[in-house]
Structures are given as structure tokens and as C-alpha cells.
mmCIF file of the N, C-alpha and C atoms, coordinates in Angstrom:
data_MODEL
# 
_entry.id   MODEL 
# 
loop_
_atom_site.group_PDB 
_atom_site.id 
_atom_site.type_symbol 
_atom_site.label_atom_id 
_atom_site.label_alt_id 
_atom_site.label_comp_id 
_atom_site.label_asym_id 
_atom_site.label_entity_id 
_atom_site.label_seq_id 
_atom_site.pdbx_PDB_ins_code 
_atom_site.Cartn_x 
_atom_site.Cartn_y 
_atom_site.Cartn_z 
_atom_site.occupancy 
_atom_site.B_iso_or_equiv 
_atom_site.pdbx_formal_charge 
_atom_site.auth_seq_id 
_atom_site.auth_comp_id 
_atom_site.auth_asym_id 
_atom_site.auth_atom_id 
_atom_site.pdbx_PDB_model_num 
ATOM 1   N N  . MET A 1 1  ? 93.530 28.422 0.354  1.00 0.00 ? 1  MET A N  1 
ATOM 2   C CA . MET A 1 1  ? 92.424 28.008 -0.526 1.00 0.00 ? 1  MET A CA 1 
ATOM 3   C C  . MET A 1 1  ? 90.867 27.952 0.278  1.00 0.00 ? 1  MET A C  1 
ATOM 4   N N  . ILE A 1 2  ? 90.139 28.506 -0.538 1.00 0.00 ? 2  ILE A N  1 
ATOM 5   C CA . ILE A 1 2  ? 88.764 28.618 -0.230 1.00 0.00 ? 2  ILE A CA 1 
ATOM 6   C C  . ILE A 1 2  ? 87.905 27.549 -1.053 1.00 0.00 ? 2  ILE A C  1 
ATOM 7   N N  . TYR A 1 3  ? 86.958 26.960 -0.096 1.00 0.00 ? 3  TYR A N  1 
ATOM 8   C CA . TYR A 1 3  ? 85.900 25.771 -0.619 1.00 0.00 ? 3  TYR A CA 1 
ATOM 9   C C  . TYR A 1 3  ? 84.655 26.495 -0.659 1.00 0.00 ? 3  TYR A C  1 
ATOM 10  N N  . HIS A 1 4  ? 83.822 25.831 -1.760 1.00 0.00 ? 4  HIS A N  1 
ATOM 11  C CA . HIS A 1 4  ? 82.412 26.417 -1.805 1.00 0.00 ? 4  HIS A CA 1 
ATOM 12  C C  . HIS A 1 4  ? 81.721 25.493 -1.815 1.00 0.00 ? 4  HIS A C  1 
ATOM 13  N N  . TYR A 1 5  ? 80.469 26.006 -0.901 1.00 0.00 ? 5  TYR A N  1 
ATOM 14  C CA . TYR A 1 5  ? 79.378 25.270 -0.817 1.00 0.00 ? 5  TYR A CA 1 
ATOM 15  C C  . TYR A 1 5  ? 78.513 25.963 -1.494 1.00 0.00 ? 5  TYR A C  1 
ATOM 16  N N  . TYR A 1 6  ? 77.188 25.211 -1.919 1.00 0.00 ? 6  TYR A N  1 
ATOM 17  C CA . TYR A 1 6  ? 76.219 25.933 -2.947 1.00 0.00 ? 6  TYR A CA 1 
ATOM 18  C C  . TYR A 1 6  ? 75.052 25.417 -1.966 1.00 0.00 ? 6  TYR A C  1 
ATOM 19  N N  . ILE A 1 7  ? 74.303 26.538 -1.678 1.00 0.00 ? 7  ILE A N  1 
ATOM 20  C CA . ILE A 1 7  ? 73.077 26.551 -0.676 1.00 0.00 ? 7  ILE A CA 1 
ATOM 21  C C  . ILE A 1 7  ? 71.684 26.912 -1.338 1.00 0.00 ? 7  ILE A C  1 
ATOM 22  N N  . PRO A 1 8  ? 70.907 25.860 -1.581 1.00 0.00 ? 8  PRO A N  1 
ATOM 23  C CA . PRO A 1 8  ? 69.435 25.977 -2.050 1.00 0.00 ? 8  PRO A CA 1 
ATOM 24  C C  . PRO A 1 8  ? 68.809 26.847 -0.964 1.00 0.00 ? 8  PRO A C  1 
ATOM 25  N N  . ASP A 1 9  ? 68.746 27.873 -1.510 1.00 0.00 ? 9  ASP A N  1 
ATOM 26  C CA . ASP A 1 9  ? 67.521 29.077 -0.679 1.00 0.00 ? 9  ASP A CA 1 
ATOM 27  C C  . ASP A 1 9  ? 66.232 28.720 -1.137 1.00 0.00 ? 9  ASP A C  1 
ATOM 28  N N  . PRO A 1 10 ? 65.143 29.243 -0.460 1.00 0.00 ? 10 PRO A N  1 
ATOM 29  C CA . PRO A 1 10 ? 63.836 29.120 -0.451 1.00 0.00 ? 10 PRO A CA 1 
ATOM 30  C C  . PRO A 1 10 ? 63.607 30.328 -1.684 1.00 0.00 ? 10 PRO A C  1 
ATOM 31  N N  . GLY A 1 11 ? 62.748 29.975 -2.710 1.00 0.00 ? 11 GLY A N  1 
ATOM 32  C CA . GLY A 1 11 ? 62.645 31.080 -3.841 1.00 0.00 ? 11 GLY A CA 1 
ATOM 33  C C  . GLY A 1 11 ? 63.188 30.391 -5.061 1.00 0.00 ? 11 GLY A C  1 
ATOM 34  N N  . SER A 1 12 ? 64.109 28.778 -5.121 1.00 0.00 ? 12 SER A N  1 
ATOM 35  C CA . SER A 1 12 ? 64.968 28.541 -6.349 1.00 0.00 ? 12 SER A CA 1 
ATOM 36  C C  . SER A 1 12 ? 66.084 29.462 -6.391 1.00 0.00 ? 12 SER A C  1 
ATOM 37  N N  . VAL A 1 13 ? 66.735 30.037 -5.649 1.00 0.00 ? 13 VAL A N  1 
ATOM 38  C CA . VAL A 1 13 ? 67.978 30.602 -5.521 1.00 0.00 ? 13 VAL A CA 1 
ATOM 39  C C  . VAL A 1 13 ? 69.191 29.743 -5.187 1.00 0.00 ? 13 VAL A C  1 
ATOM 40  N N  . ILE A 1 14 ? 70.272 29.699 -5.581 1.00 0.00 ? 14 ILE A N  1 
ATOM 41  C CA . ILE A 1 14 ? 71.347 28.971 -4.959 1.00 0.00 ? 14 ILE A CA 1 
ATOM 42  C C  . ILE A 1 14 ? 72.189 29.810 -4.880 1.00 0.00 ? 14 ILE A C  1 
ATOM 43  N N  . ARG A 1 15 ? 72.936 29.925 -3.651 1.00 0.00 ? 15 ARG A N  1 
ATOM 44  C CA . ARG A 1 15 ? 74.033 30.890 -2.996 1.00 0.00 ? 15 ARG A CA 1 
ATOM 45  C C  . ARG A 1 15 ? 75.343 30.192 -2.937 1.00 0.00 ? 15 ARG A C  1 
ATOM 46  N N  . ASN A 1 16 ? 76.345 30.774 -3.103 1.00 0.00 ? 16 ASN A N  1 
ATOM 47  C CA . ASN A 1 16 ? 77.777 30.073 -3.052 1.00 0.00 ? 16 ASN A CA 1 
ATOM 48  C C  . ASN A 1 16 ? 78.389 30.707 -1.850 1.00 0.00 ? 16 ASN A C  1 
ATOM 49  N N  . LEU A 1 17 ? 78.649 29.907 -0.829 1.00 0.00 ? 17 LEU A N  1 
ATOM 50  C CA . LEU A 1 17 ? 79.312 29.967 0.304  1.00 0.00 ? 17 LEU A CA 1 
ATOM 51  C C  . LEU A 1 17 ? 80.921 29.677 0.213  1.00 0.00 ? 17 LEU A C  1 
ATOM 52  N N  . GLU A 1 18 ? 81.570 30.882 0.269  1.00 0.00 ? 18 GLU A N  1 
ATOM 53  C CA . GLU A 1 18 ? 82.979 30.449 0.272  1.00 0.00 ? 18 GLU A CA 1 
ATOM 54  C C  . GLU A 1 18 ? 83.558 30.439 1.712  1.00 0.00 ? 18 GLU A C  1 
ATOM 55  N N  . VAL A 1 19 ? 83.933 29.196 1.811  1.00 0.00 ? 19 VAL A N  1 
ATOM 56  C CA . VAL A 1 19 ? 84.565 28.566 3.251  1.00 0.00 ? 19 VAL A CA 1 
ATOM 57  C C  . VAL A 1 19 ? 85.845 28.672 3.192  1.00 0.00 ? 19 VAL A C  1 
ATOM 58  N N  . PRO A 1 20 ? 86.710 29.327 4.315  1.00 0.00 ? 20 PRO A N  1 
ATOM 59  C CA . PRO A 1 20 ? 88.241 29.546 4.416  1.00 0.00 ? 20 PRO A CA 1 
ATOM 60  C C  . PRO A 1 20 ? 88.494 28.230 4.880  1.00 0.00 ? 20 PRO A C  1 
ATOM 61  N N  . GLU A 1 21 ? 90.008 28.088 4.458  1.00 0.00 ? 21 GLU A N  1 
ATOM 62  C CA . GLU A 1 21 ? 90.614 26.725 4.613  1.00 0.00 ? 21 GLU A CA 1 
ATOM 63  C C  . GLU A 1 21 ? 90.632 26.608 6.374  1.00 0.00 ? 21 GLU A C  1 
ATOM 64  N N  . GLU A 1 22 ? 90.678 27.768 7.106  1.00 0.00 ? 22 GLU A N  1 
ATOM 65  C CA . GLU A 1 22 ? 90.828 27.546 8.699  1.00 0.00 ? 22 GLU A CA 1 
ATOM 66  C C  . GLU A 1 22 ? 89.583 26.540 9.037  1.00 0.00 ? 22 GLU A C  1 
ATOM 67  N N  . ILE A 1 23 ? 88.400 26.981 8.620  1.00 0.00 ? 23 ILE A N  1 
ATOM 68  C CA . ILE A 1 23 ? 87.198 26.402 9.001  1.00 0.00 ? 23 ILE A CA 1 
ATOM 69  C C  . ILE A 1 23 ? 86.958 25.118 8.492  1.00 0.00 ? 23 ILE A C  1 
ATOM 70  N N  . MET A 1 24 ? 87.410 24.791 7.267  1.00 0.00 ? 24 MET A N  1 
ATOM 71  C CA . MET A 1 24 ? 87.516 23.351 7.003  1.00 0.00 ? 24 MET A CA 1 
ATOM 72  C C  . MET A 1 24 ? 88.346 22.563 7.741  1.00 0.00 ? 24 MET A C  1 
ATOM 73  N N  . GLN A 1 25 ? 89.489 22.770 7.980  1.00 0.00 ? 25 GLN A N  1 
ATOM 74  C CA . GLN A 1 25 ? 90.381 22.154 8.701  1.00 0.00 ? 25 GLN A CA 1 
ATOM 75  C C  . GLN A 1 25 ? 89.925 21.975 10.262 1.00 0.00 ? 25 GLN A C  1 
ATOM 76  N N  . TYR A 1 26 ? 89.306 23.206 10.948 1.00 0.00 ? 26 TYR A N  1 
ATOM 77  C CA . TYR A 1 26 ? 88.613 22.826 12.066 1.00 0.00 ? 26 TYR A CA 1 
ATOM 78  C C  . TYR A 1 26 ? 87.749 21.699 12.108 1.00 0.00 ? 26 TYR A C  1 
ATOM 79  N N  . CYS A 1 27 ? 86.370 22.075 11.120 1.00 0.00 ? 27 CYS A N  1 
ATOM 80  C CA . CYS A 1 27 ? 85.552 21.031 11.003 1.00 0.00 ? 27 CYS A CA 1 
ATOM 81  C C  . CYS A 1 27 ? 85.982 19.758 10.599 1.00 0.00 ? 27 CYS A C  1 
ATOM 82  N N  . ASP A 1 28 ? 87.163 19.388 10.161 1.00 0.00 ? 28 ASP A N  1 
ATOM 83  C CA . ASP A 1 28 ? 87.676 18.253 9.768  1.00 0.00 ? 28 ASP A CA 1 
ATOM 84  C C  . ASP A 1 28 ? 88.226 17.550 11.151 1.00 0.00 ? 28 ASP A C  1 
ATOM 85  N N  . TYR A 1 29 ? 88.647 18.227 12.113 1.00 0.00 ? 29 TYR A N  1 
ATOM 86  C CA . TYR A 1 29 ? 89.259 17.948 13.126 1.00 0.00 ? 29 TYR A CA 1 
ATOM 87  C C  . TYR A 1 29 ? 87.956 17.659 14.290 1.00 0.00 ? 29 TYR A C  1 
ATOM 88  N N  . PHE A 1 30 ? 87.002 18.690 14.347 1.00 0.00 ? 30 PHE A N  1 
ATOM 89  C CA . PHE A 1 30 ? 86.031 18.841 15.104 1.00 0.00 ? 30 PHE A CA 1 
ATOM 90  C C  . PHE A 1 30 ? 84.705 17.252 14.876 1.00 0.00 ? 30 PHE A C  1 
ATOM 91  N N  . THR A 1 31 ? 84.663 17.066 13.530 1.00 0.00 ? 31 THR A N  1 
ATOM 92  C CA . THR A 1 31 ? 83.901 15.725 13.190 1.00 0.00 ? 31 THR A CA 1 
ATOM 93  C C  . THR A 1 31 ? 84.835 14.439 13.197 1.00 0.00 ? 31 THR A C  1 
ATOM 94  N N  . HIS A 1 32 ? 85.932 14.632 13.840 1.00 0.00 ? 32 HIS A N  1 
ATOM 95  C CA . HIS A 1 32 ? 86.993 13.517 13.414 1.00 0.00 ? 32 HIS A CA 1 
ATOM 96  C C  . HIS A 1 32 ? 86.729 12.710 12.146 1.00 0.00 ? 32 HIS A C  1 
ATOM 97  N N  . ASN A 1 33 ? 87.163 13.774 11.444 1.00 0.00 ? 33 ASN A N  1 
ATOM 98  C CA . ASN A 1 33 ? 87.668 13.366 9.934  1.00 0.00 ? 33 ASN A CA 1 
ATOM 99  C C  . ASN A 1 33 ? 86.580 12.945 9.218  1.00 0.00 ? 33 ASN A C  1 
ATOM 100 N N  . ALA A 1 34 ? 85.179 13.339 9.178  1.00 0.00 ? 34 ALA A N  1 
ATOM 101 C CA . ALA A 1 34 ? 83.937 12.863 8.797  1.00 0.00 ? 34 ALA A CA 1 
ATOM 102 C C  . ALA A 1 34 ? 84.278 13.303 7.412  1.00 0.00 ? 34 ALA A C  1 
ATOM 103 N N  . ASP A 1 35 ? 83.697 12.471 6.474  1.00 0.00 ? 35 ASP A N  1 
ATOM 104 C CA . ASP A 1 35 ? 83.491 12.837 4.998  1.00 0.00 ? 35 ASP A CA 1 
ATOM 105 C C  . ASP A 1 35 ? 82.940 14.343 4.681  1.00 0.00 ? 35 ASP A C  1 
ATOM 106 N N  . ARG A 1 36 ? 83.676 15.326 3.851  1.00 0.00 ? 36 ARG A N  1 
ATOM 107 C CA . ARG A 1 36 ? 83.144 16.683 3.736  1.00 0.00 ? 36 ARG A CA 1 
ATOM 108 C C  . ARG A 1 36 ? 81.686 16.987 3.215  1.00 0.00 ? 36 ARG A C  1 
ATOM 109 N N  . ASP A 1 37 ? 81.392 15.608 2.886  1.00 0.00 ? 37 ASP A N  1 
ATOM 110 C CA . ASP A 1 37 ? 79.617 15.706 2.252  1.00 0.00 ? 37 ASP A CA 1 
ATOM 111 C C  . ASP A 1 37 ? 78.934 15.118 3.540  1.00 0.00 ? 37 ASP A C  1 
ATOM 112 N N  . ASP A 1 38 ? 79.420 14.700 4.292  1.00 0.00 ? 38 ASP A N  1 
ATOM 113 C CA . ASP A 1 38 ? 78.624 14.176 5.517  1.00 0.00 ? 38 ASP A CA 1 
ATOM 114 C C  . ASP A 1 38 ? 77.786 15.215 6.076  1.00 0.00 ? 38 ASP A C  1 
ATOM 115 N N  . LEU A 1 39 ? 76.622 15.106 6.856  1.00 0.00 ? 39 LEU A N  1 
ATOM 116 C CA . LEU A 1 39 ? 76.029 16.124 7.368  1.00 0.00 ? 39 LEU A CA 1 
ATOM 117 C C  . LEU A 1 39 ? 76.816 16.566 8.545  1.00 0.00 ? 39 LEU A C  1 
ATOM 118 N N  . ARG A 1 40 ? 77.123 15.843 9.313  1.00 0.00 ? 40 ARG A N  1 
ATOM 119 C CA . ARG A 1 40 ? 78.001 16.425 10.493 1.00 0.00 ? 40 ARG A CA 1 
ATOM 120 C C  . ARG A 1 40 ? 78.895 17.546 10.062 1.00 0.00 ? 40 ARG A C  1 
ATOM 121 N N  . HIS A 1 41 ? 79.721 17.379 9.148  1.00 0.00 ? 41 HIS A N  1 
ATOM 122 C CA . HIS A 1 41 ? 80.910 18.190 8.625  1.00 0.00 ? 41 HIS A CA 1 
ATOM 123 C C  . HIS A 1 41 ? 80.047 19.435 7.846  1.00 0.00 ? 41 HIS A C  1 
ATOM 124 N N  . ILE A 1 42 ? 79.145 19.259 7.276  1.00 0.00 ? 42 ILE A N  1 
ATOM 125 C CA . ILE A 1 42 ? 78.157 20.421 6.642  1.00 0.00 ? 42 ILE A CA 1 
ATOM 126 C C  . ILE A 1 42 ? 77.651 21.361 7.819  1.00 0.00 ? 42 ILE A C  1 
ATOM 127 N N  . ASP A 1 43 ? 76.971 20.595 8.708  1.00 0.00 ? 43 ASP A N  1 
ATOM 128 C CA . ASP A 1 43 ? 76.600 21.157 9.666  1.00 0.00 ? 43 ASP A CA 1 
ATOM 129 C C  . ASP A 1 43 ? 77.841 22.228 10.369 1.00 0.00 ? 43 ASP A C  1 
ATOM 130 N N  . CYS A 1 44 ? 78.780 21.343 10.745 1.00 0.00 ? 44 CYS A N  1 
ATOM 131 C CA . CYS A 1 44 ? 79.959 22.491 11.505 1.00 0.00 ? 44 CYS A CA 1 
ATOM 132 C C  . CYS A 1 44 ? 80.416 23.608 10.440 1.00 0.00 ? 44 CYS A C  1 
ATOM 133 N N  . VAL A 1 45 ? 80.496 23.389 9.243  1.00 0.00 ? 45 VAL A N  1 
ATOM 134 C CA . VAL A 1 45 ? 80.605 24.431 8.298  1.00 0.00 ? 45 VAL A CA 1 
ATOM 135 C C  . VAL A 1 45 ? 79.960 25.676 8.416  1.00 0.00 ? 45 VAL A C  1 
ATOM 136 N N  . TYR A 1 46 ? 78.457 25.000 8.363  1.00 0.00 ? 46 TYR A N  1 
ATOM 137 C CA . TYR A 1 46 ? 77.639 26.114 8.319  1.00 0.00 ? 46 TYR A CA 1 
ATOM 138 C C  . TYR A 1 46 ? 77.405 26.846 9.604  1.00 0.00 ? 46 TYR A C  1 
ATOM 139 N N  . MET A 1 47 ? 77.478 26.261 10.788 1.00 0.00 ? 47 MET A N  1 
ATOM 140 C CA . MET A 1 47 ? 77.571 26.795 11.979 1.00 0.00 ? 47 MET A CA 1 
ATOM 141 C C  . MET A 1 47 ? 78.808 28.295 12.173 1.00 0.00 ? 47 MET A C  1 
ATOM 142 N N  . ASN A 1 48 ? 79.838 27.427 11.825 1.00 0.00 ? 48 ASN A N  1 
ATOM 143 C CA . ASN A 1 48 ? 81.129 28.091 11.846 1.00 0.00 ? 48 ASN A CA 1 
ATOM 144 C C  . ASN A 1 48 ? 81.192 29.475 11.044 1.00 0.00 ? 48 ASN A C  1 
ATOM 145 N N  . MET A 1 49 ? 80.465 29.487 9.874  1.00 0.00 ? 49 MET A N  1 
ATOM 146 C CA . MET A 1 49 ? 79.973 30.377 8.899  1.00 0.00 ? 49 MET A CA 1 
ATOM 147 C C  . MET A 1 49 ? 79.211 31.578 9.067  1.00 0.00 ? 49 MET A C  1 
ATOM 148 N N  . GLY A 1 50 ? 78.379 30.972 10.215 1.00 0.00 ? 50 GLY A N  1 
ATOM 149 C CA . GLY A 1 50 ? 77.136 31.823 10.777 1.00 0.00 ? 50 GLY A CA 1 
ATOM 150 C C  . GLY A 1 50 ? 75.880 31.830 9.907  1.00 0.00 ? 50 GLY A C  1 
ATOM 151 N N  . GLU A 1 51 ? 75.618 30.767 9.433  1.00 0.00 ? 51 GLU A N  1 
ATOM 152 C CA . GLU A 1 51 ? 74.490 30.508 8.619  1.00 0.00 ? 51 GLU A CA 1 
ATOM 153 C C  . GLU A 1 51 ? 73.354 30.275 9.557  1.00 0.00 ? 51 GLU A C  1 
ATOM 154 N N  . TYR A 1 52 ? 73.655 29.816 10.875 1.00 0.00 ? 52 TYR A N  1 
ATOM 155 C CA . TYR A 1 52 ? 72.502 29.910 11.659 1.00 0.00 ? 52 TYR A CA 1 
ATOM 156 C C  . TYR A 1 52 ? 72.009 31.049 12.711 1.00 0.00 ? 52 TYR A C  1 
ATOM 157 N N  . GLY A 1 53 ? 72.791 31.966 12.259 1.00 0.00 ? 53 GLY A N  1 
ATOM 158 C CA . GLY A 1 53 ? 72.457 33.419 12.618 1.00 0.00 ? 53 GLY A CA 1 
ATOM 159 C C  . GLY A 1 53 ? 73.275 33.629 13.921 1.00 0.00 ? 53 GLY A C  1 
ATOM 160 N N  . ASN A 1 54 ? 74.154 32.809 14.228 1.00 0.00 ? 54 ASN A N  1 
ATOM 161 C CA . ASN A 1 54 ? 75.321 32.837 15.328 1.00 0.00 ? 54 ASN A CA 1 
ATOM 162 C C  . ASN A 1 54 ? 76.222 33.932 14.737 1.00 0.00 ? 54 ASN A C  1 
ATOM 163 N N  . ASP A 1 55 ? 76.955 34.383 15.774 1.00 0.00 ? 55 ASP A N  1 
ATOM 164 C CA . ASP A 1 55 ? 77.964 35.722 15.302 1.00 0.00 ? 55 ASP A CA 1 
ATOM 165 C C  . ASP A 1 55 ? 79.302 35.066 15.086 1.00 0.00 ? 55 ASP A C  1 
ATOM 166 N N  . PRO A 1 56 ? 79.683 35.106 13.929 1.00 0.00 ? 56 PRO A N  1 
ATOM 167 C CA . PRO A 1 56 ? 81.006 34.380 13.084 1.00 0.00 ? 56 PRO A CA 1 
ATOM 168 C C  . PRO A 1 56 ? 82.182 34.966 13.895 1.00 0.00 ? 56 PRO A C  1 
ATOM 169 N N  . LYS A 1 57 ? 82.349 36.109 14.594 1.00 0.00 ? 57 LYS A N  1 
ATOM 170 C CA . LYS A 1 57 ? 83.455 36.612 15.178 1.00 0.00 ? 57 LYS A CA 1 
ATOM 171 C C  . LYS A 1 57 ? 83.652 35.859 16.617 1.00 0.00 ? 57 LYS A C  1 
ATOM 172 N N  . ILE A 1 58 ? 82.370 35.547 17.390 1.00 0.00 ? 58 ILE A N  1 
ATOM 173 C CA . ILE A 1 58 ? 82.618 34.725 18.477 1.00 0.00 ? 58 ILE A CA 1 
ATOM 174 C C  . ILE A 1 58 ? 83.045 33.209 18.150 1.00 0.00 ? 58 ILE A C  1 
ATOM 175 N N  . LEU A 1 59 ? 82.513 32.792 17.220 1.00 0.00 ? 59 LEU A N  1 
ATOM 176 C CA . LEU A 1 59 ? 83.087 31.532 16.708 1.00 0.00 ? 59 LEU A CA 1 
ATOM 177 C C  . LEU A 1 59 ? 84.311 31.502 16.348 1.00 0.00 ? 59 LEU A C  1 
ATOM 178 N N  . GLU A 1 60 ? 84.874 32.621 15.896 1.00 0.00 ? 60 GLU A N  1 
ATOM 179 C CA . GLU A 1 60 ? 86.182 32.618 15.515 1.00 0.00 ? 60 GLU A CA 1 
ATOM 180 C C  . GLU A 1 60 ? 87.202 32.768 16.670 1.00 0.00 ? 60 GLU A C  1 
ATOM 181 N N  . GLU A 1 61 ? 86.675 33.324 17.604 1.00 0.00 ? 61 GLU A N  1 
ATOM 182 C CA . GLU A 1 61 ? 87.391 33.428 19.128 1.00 0.00 ? 61 GLU A CA 1 
ATOM 183 C C  . GLU A 1 61 ? 87.369 31.836 19.583 1.00 0.00 ? 61 GLU A C  1 
ATOM 184 N N  . LEU A 1 62 ? 86.383 31.496 19.583 1.00 0.00 ? 62 LEU A N  1 
ATOM 185 C CA . LEU A 1 62 ? 86.386 29.773 20.013 1.00 0.00 ? 62 LEU A CA 1 
ATOM 186 C C  . LEU A 1 62 ? 86.859 29.038 19.326 1.00 0.00 ? 62 LEU A C  1 
ATOM 187 N N  . ARG A 1 63 ? 87.007 29.190 17.894 1.00 0.00 ? 63 ARG A N  1 
ATOM 188 C CA . ARG A 1 63 ? 87.921 28.038 17.098 1.00 0.00 ? 63 ARG A CA 1 
ATOM 189 C C  . ARG A 1 63 ? 89.473 28.320 17.565 1.00 0.00 ? 63 ARG A C  1 
ATOM 190 N N  . GLY A 1 64 ? 89.924 29.718 17.916 1.00 0.00 ? 64 GLY A N  1 
ATOM 191 C CA . GLY A 1 64 ? 91.266 30.175 18.209 1.00 0.00 ? 64 GLY A CA 1 
ATOM 192 C C  . GLY A 1 64 ? 91.702 29.699 19.534 1.00 0.00 ? 64 GLY A C  1 
ATOM 193 N N  . LYS A 1 65 ? 90.695 29.365 20.623 1.00 0.00 ? 65 LYS A N  1 
ATOM 194 C CA . LYS A 1 65 ? 90.840 28.962 21.849 1.00 0.00 ? 65 LYS A CA 1 
ATOM 195 C C  . LYS A 1 65 ? 91.069 27.175 21.744 1.00 0.00 ? 65 LYS A C  1 
ATOM 196 N N  . SER A 1 66 ? 90.504 26.696 20.801 1.00 0.00 ? 66 SER A N  1 
ATOM 197 C CA . SER A 1 66 ? 90.343 25.341 20.963 1.00 0.00 ? 66 SER A CA 1 
ATOM 198 C C  . SER A 1 66 ? 91.909 24.492 20.512 1.00 0.00 ? 66 SER A C  1 
ATOM 199 N N  . LYS A 1 67 ? 92.055 23.468 21.157 1.00 0.00 ? 67 LYS A N  1 
ATOM 200 C CA . LYS A 1 67 ? 93.505 23.068 20.957 1.00 0.00 ? 67 LYS A CA 1 
ATOM 201 C C  . LYS A 1 67 ? 93.612 21.998 20.187 1.00 0.00 ? 67 LYS A C  1 
ATOM 202 N N  . PHE A 1 68 ? 93.330 22.018 18.985 1.00 0.00 ? 68 PHE A N  1 
ATOM 203 C CA . PHE A 1 68 ? 92.948 21.345 17.854 1.00 0.00 ? 68 PHE A CA 1 
ATOM 204 C C  . PHE A 1 68 ? 94.508 20.889 16.901 1.00 0.00 ? 68 PHE A C  1 
ATOM 205 N N  . VAL A 1 69 ? 95.026 20.175 16.568 1.00 0.00 ? 69 VAL A N  1 
ATOM 206 C CA . VAL A 1 69 ? 96.266 19.977 16.125 1.00 0.00 ? 69 VAL A CA 1 
ATOM 207 C C  . VAL A 1 69 ? 96.387 19.405 14.724 1.00 0.00 ? 69 VAL A C  1 
ATOM 208 N N  . PHE A 1 70 ? 96.842 19.979 13.518 1.00 0.00 ? 70 PHE A N  1 
ATOM 209 C CA . PHE A 1 70 ? 96.596 19.800 12.500 1.00 0.00 ? 70 PHE A CA 1 
ATOM 210 C C  . PHE A 1 70 ? 97.850 18.351 12.022 1.00 0.00 ? 70 PHE A C  1 
# 
């Protein structure tokens, strides 16, 4: 399942960020099941999607090494 976040960018453009289930589940665990509209959860999603300029491939490797259980 793909989740959608709508991001207002400068210049009145709204982008659709498609977030994979893996990232949503990771952020559910990592933020201790914070509501998905909670800033902690949104920040986790943005970071793991590479929205802050970090490398999504490195983050994918880190998520793979974490020991979270669904």
C-alpha cells in the first residue's frame, strides 16, 4: 500500500509524496505509534523519504539493520 503526503512547496505548488508501507511501519514503530498526523511521525517520514537532503539508500540500509518488530 502506498500512502500519500501533500507537501506545500514555495510558490503555491503542492507536491504529492508517495510513501511506501515499509517507511510508514518503520515510523509507526520509531515514533512509538504516534498519530500519523503528529509532527514526530511526519518528520520521520520526510527524513526517511530523503526530503531533507539525506540519501534515501543509506536510510534504507539503516532501516534494514534496525530491530523493530511489527
